[in-house]
C-alpha positions as CSV (number, residue, x, y, z in Angstrom):
1,X,2.0,-21.7,41.6
2,X,-1.3,-21.8,41.1
3,X,-4.6,-19.0,41.4
4,X,-2.5,-17.0,43.8
5,X,-1.9,-13.4,44.1
6,X,-3.3,-10.9,42.0
7,X,-5.4,-13.1,39.9
8,X,-6.8,-14.8,42.6
9,X,-10.4,-15.4,41.1
10,X,-9.7,-15.0,37.8
11,X,-10.5,-17.9,35.4
12,X,-10.1,-18.4,31.2
13,X,-12.4,-21.4,29.9
14,X,-13.4,-22.4,33.9
15,X,-10.0,-22.9,34.7
16,X,-8.5,-20.6,37.2
17,X,-5.4,-18.8,35.8
18,X,-1.9,-20.7,36.5
19,X,1.0,-18.4,37.6
20,X,4.5,-19.4,36.8
21,X,7.9,-17.9,38.2
22,X,11.1,-19.0,36.0
23,X,14.2,-18.9,37.5
24,X,17.0,-18.8,34.3
25,X,20.0,-19.2,35.7
26,X,18.4,-22.4,36.6
27,X,16.5,-23.1,33.3
28,X,19.4,-25.2,31.4
29,X,17.6,-25.7,28.1
30,X,15.4,-22.9,26.9
31,X,13.7,-22.8,23.4
32,X,14.6,-20.3,21.1
33,X,11.4,-19.0,20.5
34,X,12.2,-18.6,24.8
35,X,15.2,-17.4,24.5
36,X,13.7,-14.3,22.6
37,X,11.3,-13.5,24.4
38,X,13.6,-13.8,27.8
39,X,15.7,-11.4,26.1
40,X,14.9,-8.4,28.5
41,X,14.7,-9.3,32.6
42,X,12.9,-9.3,34.8
43,X,9.8,-9.4,32.7
44,X,6.5,-10.3,32.7
45,X,4.6,-12.8,30.0
46,X,1.1,-14.1,29.3
47,X,1.8,-17.7,27.8
48,X,-1.2,-18.6,25.3
49,X,-1.1,-21.2,22.6
50,X,2.5,-21.7,22.3
51,X,2.7,-17.8,22.1
52,X,4.5,-16.2,24.5
53,X,2.7,-12.1,25.1
54,X,5.2,-9.7,26.8
55,X,3.7,-6.9,29.3
56,X,5.4,-3.7,28.8
57,X,2.6,-1.2,30.6
58,X,3.0,0.4,34.1
59,X,2.7,-1.8,37.0
60,X,-0.4,-1.8,38.2
61,X,-3.0,-3.6,39.1
62,X,-5.8,-3.2,36.8
63,X,-4.0,-2.1,33.6
64,X,-2.3,-5.5,34.2
65,X,-5.5,-7.5,34.1
66,X,-6.7,-5.6,31.0
67,X,-3.6,-6.8,29.7
68,X,-4.3,-10.5,30.4
69,X,-8.1,-9.9,29.6
70,X,-6.9,-8.5,26.2
71,X,-4.7,-11.5,25.4
72,X,-7.3,-14.4,26.4
73,X,-10.0,-12.2,24.8
74,X,-8.7,-9.9,22.0
75,X,-12.4,-9.8,20.3
76,X,-15.4,-8.7,21.8
77,X,-18.7,-9.8,20.3
78,X,-21.5,-7.3,20.3
79,X,-24.9,-8.7,20.5
80,X,-27.3,-5.6,20.9
81,X,-27.5,-1.6,19.9
82,X,-26.8,-0.9,23.3
83,X,-23.7,-3.2,23.2
84,X,-22.3,-1.2,20.0
85,X,-23.5,2.2,21.2
86,X,-21.5,1.6,24.9
87,X,-18.7,0.1,22.9
88,X,-18.2,3.2,20.8
89,X,-18.6,5.8,23.8
90,X,-14.9,5.8,24.1
91,X,-15.2,8.4,26.8
92,X,-15.1,5.7,29.5
93,X,-13.7,2.8,30.0
94,X,-15.8,-0.5,28.8
95,X,-16.9,-2.8,30.6
96,X,-16.0,-6.4,30.2
97,X,-18.0,-9.6,30.5
98,X,-15.4,-12.0,29.2
99,X,-14.8,-15.4,31.1
100,X,-11.7,-13.7,32.9
101,X,-13.8,-11.1,34.7
102,X,-16.4,-13.6,36.0
103,X,-16.8,-12.4,39.0
104,X,-16.2,-9.0,38.4
105,X,-14.8,-6.4,36.3
106,X,-11.9,-4.5,37.7
107,X,-10.9,-1.3,35.3
108,X,-7.6,0.7,35.3
109,X,-9.4,3.6,36.7
110,X,-8.2,7.0,36.5
111,X,-5.5,6.2,34.5
112,X,-7.4,5.7,32.0
113,X,-8.8,9.3,31.6
114,X,-4.9,10.4,31.0
115,X,-4.0,8.5,28.0
116,X,-3.7,10.4,25.3
117,X,-6.2,8.0,22.9
118,X,-8.3,5.4,23.1
119,X,-9.3,3.1,19.6
120,X,-12.4,1.1,19.1
121,X,-12.8,-1.5,16.1
122,X,-15.7,-2.9,15.1
123,X,-16.0,-5.8,11.9
124,X,-19.8,-5.8,10.8
125,X,-20.1,-9.0,9.3
126,X,-23.4,-10.0,7.8
127,X,-22.3,-12.7,6.3
128,X,-19.5,-14.5,7.9
129,X,-19.3,-17.2,6.1
130,X,-19.1,-15.3,3.1
131,X,-16.4,-13.1,4.4
132,X,-14.4,-15.7,6.7
133,X,-11.0,-15.2,5.3
134,X,-11.5,-11.3,6.4
135,X,-12.8,-12.6,9.8
136,X,-10.2,-14.4,10.6
137,X,-7.5,-11.4,9.5
138,X,-9.6,-9.6,11.9
139,X,-9.0,-11.9,14.4
140,X,-5.3,-12.5,14.0
141,X,-4.3,-9.0,13.5
142,X,-6.1,-8.4,17.2
143,X,-4.8,-10.8,18.4
144,X,-1.4,-9.2,17.0
145,X,-2.5,-5.7,18.7
146,X,-4.1,-6.9,22.4
147,X,-0.3,-7.4,23.6
148,X,0.9,-4.0,22.7
149,X,-2.1,-1.3,22.7
150,X,-3.2,-0.2,25.9
151,X,-5.6,2.2,23.5
152,X,-7.1,-0.3,21.9
153,X,-10.2,-2.5,22.4
154,X,-11.6,-4.5,19.1
155,X,-15.1,-6.1,18.8
156,X,-17.5,-8.1,16.3
157,X,-21.4,-7.6,15.2
158,X,-22.6,-10.7,13.1
159,X,-26.5,-10.1,13.6
160,X,-27.7,-9.6,10.3
161,X,-30.2,-7.5,11.9
162,X,-27.7,-5.6,14.0
163,X,-25.6,-5.1,11.2
164,X,-29.2,-3.6,8.9
165,X,-29.9,-1.4,11.5
166,X,-26.1,0.6,11.7
167,X,-25.8,0.5,7.7
168,X,-29.3,2.4,7.8
169,X,-27.8,4.5,10.6
170,X,-24.8,5.8,9.4
171,X,-24.5,4.9,5.8
172,X,-21.9,6.1,3.6
173,X,-19.9,7.0,6.3
174,X,-19.5,3.2,7.8
175,X,-20.6,1.4,4.8
176,X,-19.7,1.4,1.3
177,X,-22.8,2.2,-0.9
178,X,-23.6,-1.6,-1.5
179,X,-22.5,-3.4,1.1
180,X,-23.5,-4.9,4.3
181,X,-20.0,-6.1,5.8
182,X,-17.1,-3.6,6.4
183,X,-14.8,-2.6,9.7
184,X,-14.9,0.8,11.5
185,X,-12.5,2.3,13.3
186,X,-13.0,5.6,15.5
187,X,-9.9,6.9,16.6
188,X,-12.0,10.2,18.2
189,X,-15.8,11.0,18.8
190,X,-17.3,11.2,15.5
191,X,-13.8,10.4,13.2
192,X,-14.3,7.7,12.0
193,X,-12.1,5.5,9.2
194,X,-13.8,2.4,7.4
195,X,-12.8,-0.8,5.4
196,X,-14.3,-2.2,2.6
197,X,-13.6,-6.0,3.1
198,X,-15.3,-6.3,-1.1
199,X,-12.5,-3.7,-2.5
200,X,-9.9,-3.2,0.3
201,X,-7.1,-5.4,0.5
202,X,-4.9,-4.0,3.2
203,X,-2.9,-6.0,6.0
204,X,-5.6,-5.2,8.8
205,X,-2.7,-5.1,11.3
206,X,-1.0,-2.4,9.1
207,X,-4.3,-1.0,8.2
208,X,-5.8,-0.3,12.1
209,X,-2.1,1.3,13.0
210,X,-1.9,3.2,10.1
211,X,-5.8,4.5,10.8
212,X,-5.6,5.1,14.1
213,X,-2.8,7.9,13.5
214,X,-4.1,11.2,12.5
215,X,-2.9,12.2,8.6
216,X,-1.7,16.1,9.7
217,X,0.8,14.5,12.3
218,X,0.1,13.0,16.6
219,X,1.6,14.8,19.4
220,X,4.5,12.4,20.9
221,X,2.8,10.4,24.2
222,X,3.4,7.1,25.1
223,X,-0.1,5.7,23.4
224,X,1.3,7.3,20.2
225,X,4.8,5.8,20.4
226,X,3.6,2.7,20.8
227,X,1.3,2.7,17.7
228,X,4.2,4.1,15.4
229,X,6.7,1.3,16.5
230,X,4.1,-1.0,15.2
231,X,4.1,0.6,11.9
232,X,7.3,-0.5,9.6
233,X,7.8,2.8,7.6
234,X,10.2,5.9,8.2
235,X,8.9,8.5,10.8
236,X,9.3,12.0,11.0
237,X,10.0,13.9,14.1
238,X,9.5,17.8,14.9
239,X,10.9,19.1,17.7
240,X,9.4,22.4,19.0
241,X,8.7,24.9,21.5
242,X,5.8,27.9,20.9
243,X,6.1,29.3,24.5
244,X,10.4,29.6,23.8
245,X,10.7,33.8,23.9
246,X,13.2,33.0,20.6
247,X,12.1,29.6,19.0
248,X,8.1,30.4,19.9
249,X,7.8,32.3,16.6
250,X,9.2,29.6,14.2
251,X,8.2,27.0,15.8
252,X,4.4,27.7,15.5
253,X,5.5,27.8,11.6
254,X,6.8,25.3,11.7
255,X,3.8,23.7,12.6
256,X,1.9,24.7,10.7
257,X,3.7,23.5,7.6
258,X,4.1,20.0,9.1
259,X,0.8,19.7,9.5
260,X,0.4,20.8,5.6
261,X,3.0,18.4,4.2
262,X,2.0,15.4,6.3
263,X,-1.4,14.4,4.8
264,X,0.6,14.4,0.8
265,X,3.3,12.0,2.6
266,X,0.7,10.2,4.8
267,X,1.2,6.9,2.8
268,X,4.5,6.5,3.3
269,X,5.9,8.0,6.6
270,X,4.4,8.2,10.2
271,X,4.7,12.3,11.4
272,X,5.1,12.9,15.3
273,X,5.3,16.3,16.7
274,X,6.8,17.2,20.7
275,X,6.7,20.3,22.6
276,X,9.7,21.5,25.0
277,X,8.0,21.2,28.5
278,X,5.2,19.6,27.4
279,X,5.6,16.3,25.8
280,X,7.5,13.9,28.4
281,X,11.3,14.3,28.8
282,X,12.0,10.9,27.6
283,X,10.5,11.5,24.4
284,X,12.2,14.8,24.2
285,X,15.8,12.9,25.3
286,X,15.0,10.7,21.7
287,X,16.5,13.5,20.0
288,X,20.0,14.0,20.8
289,X,19.8,9.8,19.6
290,X,17.8,11.1,16.1
291,X,21.3,13.1,14.9
292,X,19.6,16.8,16.1
293,X,22.8,17.1,18.5
294,X,21.9,21.0,19.0
295,X,19.6,23.5,21.3
296,X,17.8,25.2,18.3
297,X,14.3,24.8,17.7
298,X,12.3,23.9,15.9
299,X,14.3,20.7,14.9
300,X,13.3,18.0,12.4
301,X,14.4,14.6,11.6
302,X,13.7,11.2,9.6
303,X,14.0,8.2,11.2
304,X,13.9,4.9,9.4
305,X,12.8,1.3,11.1
306,X,16.7,0.5,11.0
307,X,17.5,3.8,13.5
308,X,19.1,5.4,10.8
309,X,18.7,9.2,10.7
310,X,18.1,12.4,8.7
311,X,17.8,15.4,9.8
312,X,17.6,18.9,8.2
313,X,20.9,21.0,9.0
314,X,20.5,23.0,12.7
315,X,20.1,26.5,9.9
316,X,17.0,25.9,7.9
317,X,14.3,27.7,8.3
318,X,12.2,24.6,8.3
319,X,9.0,25.4,5.9
320,X,6.3,23.5,3.7
321,X,8.9,23.7,1.1
322,X,12.1,22.2,3.0
323,X,10.1,19.6,4.7
324,X,8.5,18.5,1.0
325,X,12.3,18.1,-0.3
326,X,13.5,16.3,2.4
327,X,10.9,13.6,2.2
328,X,11.2,13.6,-1.5
329,X,15.2,13.2,-1.6
330,X,14.6,10.6,1.4
331,X,12.3,9.0,-1.1
332,X,14.9,8.9,-3.9
333,X,17.7,7.9,-1.9
334,X,20.0,10.4,-2.4
335,X,19.6,12.4,1.5
336,X,23.8,12.7,2.6
337,X,24.3,10.4,6.3
338,X,23.7,12.5,9.6
339,X,27.0,11.5,10.8
340,X,29.2,14.7,11.4
341,X,31.0,15.4,8.6
342,X,34.5,15.4,8.6
343,X,37.9,17.4,7.7
344,X,38.7,15.8,4.7
345,X,42.3,15.7,5.3
346,X,41.4,13.7,8.8
347,X,39.1,11.6,7.5
348,X,41.7,10.3,4.8
349,X,44.0,9.5,7.7
350,X,41.4,7.4,9.8
351,X,40.9,5.1,6.9
352,X,41.8,1.7,7.3
353,X,43.7,1.1,3.6
354,X,44.6,-2.6,4.2
355,X,41.0,-3.5,4.8
356,X,40.5,-1.6,1.5
357,X,43.4,-3.5,-0.3
358,X,41.4,-6.8,0.4
359,X,38.3,-6.1,-2.5
360,X,41.3,-6.6,-5.1
361,X,38.0,-8.2,-6.9
362,X,35.1,-6.4,-5.9
363,X,33.4,-3.1,-7.1
364,X,33.1,0.0,-4.4
365,X,29.5,1.8,-4.8
366,X,28.8,5.1,-4.0
367,X,25.7,6.8,-2.4
368,X,24.9,8.3,-5.7
369,X,25.4,5.4,-8.0
370,X,23.9,2.9,-5.8
371,X,20.7,2.6,-6.4
372,X,21.3,2.1,-10.1
373,X,23.7,-0.6,-9.6
374,X,22.3,-2.3,-6.8
375,X,18.4,-2.0,-6.3
376,X,17.6,-1.3,-9.9
377,X,20.0,-3.4,-11.3
378,X,19.1,-6.7,-13.6
379,X,21.6,-8.5,-11.8
380,X,21.6,-10.2,-8.6
381,X,23.5,-7.5,-6.4
382,X,25.4,-9.2,-3.3
383,X,26.5,-5.4,-0.9
384,X,28.8,-5.5,1.8
385,X,28.0,-2.6,3.7
386,X,31.7,-1.7,5.6
387,X,33.2,0.8,6.9
388,X,37.0,1.8,6.5
389,X,36.5,3.7,10.1
390,X,40.0,2.6,11.6
391,X,39.1,2.9,15.4
392,X,35.2,1.4,14.5
393,X,34.6,-1.1,17.4
394,X,33.7,-3.9,14.5
395,X,36.9,-3.1,12.8
396,X,38.4,-6.5,13.6
397,X,35.2,-8.5,12.3
398,X,34.5,-6.0,8.9
399,X,38.6,-7.0,8.0
400,X,37.7,-10.2,8.5
401,X,34.5,-10.7,6.5
402,X,36.3,-8.6,3.6
403,X,38.5,-11.4,2.4
404,X,36.0,-13.8,2.4
405,X,33.6,-11.6,0.3
406,X,36.1,-11.2,-2.3
407,X,37.3,-15.1,-1.9
408,X,33.4,-15.5,-3.1
409,X,33.6,-12.7,-5.6
410,X,36.7,-14.1,-7.0
411,X,35.2,-17.7,-7.2
412,X,31.7,-17.0,-8.4
413,X,33.5,-14.6,-11.5
414,X,35.6,-17.7,-12.4
415,X,33.4,-19.8,-12.5
416,X,31.6,-17.0,-15.2
417,X,28.0,-16.2,-12.8
418,X,27.7,-13.2,-14.8
419,X,24.2,-12.7,-13.4
420,X,25.4,-12.2,-9.5
421,X,27.4,-8.9,-8.6
422,X,29.4,-8.6,-5.7
423,X,30.0,-5.1,-4.8
424,X,30.7,-3.1,-1.6
425,X,29.7,0.2,0.2
426,X,31.8,2.3,2.6
427,X,29.4,4.0,5.0
428,X,32.3,6.6,6.4
429,X,33.3,7.5,2.9
430,X,29.9,7.8,1.3
431,X,27.4,8.2,4.5
432,X,24.4,5.9,5.4
433,X,21.4,5.7,2.8
434,X,17.9,5.0,2.4
435,X,18.1,1.9,0.5
436,X,19.9,0.3,3.0
437,X,18.4,1.5,6.1
438,X,21.0,-0.3,8.8
439,X,23.5,1.4,11.1
440,X,25.0,-2.2,12.0
441,X,28.5,-2.9,10.1
442,X,29.6,-5.1,8.5
443,X,26.3,-6.5,7.3
444,X,25.8,-8.5,4.1
445,X,22.5,-7.7,1.6
446,X,21.4,-9.2,-1.7
447,X,19.4,-6.9,-3.9
448,X,17.1,-9.8,-5.8
449,X,17.0,-8.8,-9.9
450,X,13.9,-9.3,-9.7
451,X,12.3,-6.6,-7.5
452,X,13.5,-2.7,-7.6
453,X,12.4,-2.0,-4.3
454,X,14.5,-2.1,-1.3
455,X,13.0,-3.5,1.0
456,X,12.8,-6.2,-0.9
457,X,16.6,-6.7,0.2
458,X,17.5,-10.2,1.8
459,X,19.9,-9.9,5.0
460,X,23.0,-12.3,5.2
461,X,22.2,-13.3,8.5
462,X,25.5,-14.1,10.4
463,X,27.1,-13.9,13.5
464,X,30.7,-13.7,14.9
465,X,33.9,-11.9,13.7
466,X,34.5,-14.9,10.9
467,X,32.8,-15.7,7.6
468,X,32.5,-18.4,5.5
469,X,32.9,-17.4,1.5
470,X,31.3,-21.2,1.0
471,X,28.5,-20.1,3.6
472,X,28.2,-16.6,1.6
473,X,27.8,-18.7,-2.1
474,X,25.4,-21.0,-0.6
475,X,23.1,-18.1,0.7
476,X,23.3,-16.4,-3.3
477,X,22.2,-19.6,-4.6
478,X,19.4,-19.7,-2.1
479,X,18.2,-16.8,-2.9
480,X,19.2,-15.2,-6.2
481,X,16.3,-14.0,-8.1
482,X,18.3,-15.5,-11.3
483,X,19.2,-19.3,-10.0
484,X,22.0,-20.5,-10.1
485,X,23.7,-23.7,-9.4
486,X,27.3,-24.5,-7.1
487,X,29.8,-27.5,-7.9
488,X,29.8,-29.6,-5.6
489,X,33.2,-29.4,-5.0
490,X,32.9,-26.1,-3.9
491,X,35.4,-26.3,-1.0
492,X,38.3,-26.7,-3.2
493,X,37.4,-24.6,-5.8
494,X,37.2,-21.9,-3.5
495,X,40.7,-22.7,-1.6
496,X,42.9,-22.7,-5.3
497,X,41.3,-20.2,-7.7
498,X,43.9,-21.2,-10.2
499,X,42.6,-25.2,-10.0
500,X,39.0,-23.1,-9.2
501,X,39.5,-21.7,-13.5
502,X,40.0,-24.9,-14.9
503,X,37.6,-27.0,-13.3
504,X,35.1,-24.5,-13.7
505,X,35.6,-24.9,-17.7
506,X,34.8,-28.6,-17.1
507,X,31.7,-28.0,-15.2
508,X,30.1,-25.7,-17.5
509,X,31.6,-28.1,-20.8
510,X,29.6,-30.7,-18.6
511,X,26.7,-28.4,-18.1
512,X,26.6,-27.6,-21.8
513,X,26.4,-32.0,-23.0
514,X,24.0,-31.8,-20.7
515,X,21.3,-29.6,-22.0
516,X,22.6,-30.4,-25.6
517,X,21.9,-34.1,-24.8
518,X,18.0,-32.9,-23.6
519,X,17.5,-31.1,-26.2
């Protein structure tokens, strides 16, 4: 199906765009990349240079064409001051003159005015050859964001005289005092941020997304939500209703406190607020999935990139002090799980003691000592995150993994690899904490000895109900900060711990002799 339907007459590099339909039922041998892209169907994609760009917008002709144009032409080249001024006037849709719109530009029309955000980014390069690496990074960031953000358009200016004109016009608002090279982001009219190419070293993809948000927090809209999803940071959500007869006064006070606290934590969190009756209902439904099960407003919660959540208690008065303490406790990793508290006796009855008996060679951590014993340890610490909840849907998988995890721990101890420690963490008893940031159980993470940042943890990727102790140990050998070398007869050693002890001693003696000979 070539050059038909919605894109009839649209071209790229002098050729008509090809349109194809794929029936997954009849395609027998998709690649891994295709399986990842086609996980959710039906879906439309633009395929460019080996990459799939999924279209997640509204099914409107103009928006779909604009999406294709952004993917094919992620960066606009501005050649004169009229182009720059027109591009920066975000109150109207920028009229594209790319090869894709060769015959006639077709915009998104009235919907453009209903969008909550219009962000424009311009890279001013007085000497593109000197900053070729930064120029390439901008192009790559624009390409990554092209398929995700309807509100964003990226452009470049490479004319030295034109760069000088804008340096002279805007000075320190757009440029560092000693530079004629910069990247300017305009979030709103007269609201700009600039990236100093000579001093800044942030990832440009992250910087564009981050600077597209207000430091005081943003009202949750479709465009803002997409920006937030592109930033791999925990988010703070405030739900309120300033017009409610009972909750109105508290909502106003909470929003004021929220907007005063947000700038101080802007580097570590993203901040969003949603108002009952104003923000779209699909966003308000989110609060139930973020641990806010009550109807009282205002309500506040922290949501991690992994989907874990830490709400403030429903009976708390949300003040500047309370929000600040909540954020500080999150960064310390001491917030208690958002799971509903249960009676201790009832919780004890629901524990799977048979599962716990399988951990005869590992140490159980608590949420209070987790950071010191796993994240900040001088050892390579492998954590088995599990739940002793009898009725958990992955109980069988957790039970099977527990045995092999404990076997791997015993073997490592027998072989006297003292730089590696295997421990367990029960989320049913201790609750989820920010240093783990994943509600999936069972799961296994290695916290390397050469890092104290919990985000540097390495996930053991394994699917299925059965876990191999050998596979786990080889994962440790590959990723440990303090390198270990496993013996070749690993399978035999695991199957017979007594023999493992004897052969382990012989193996270590052999290694010691080899080191002695080398000396």
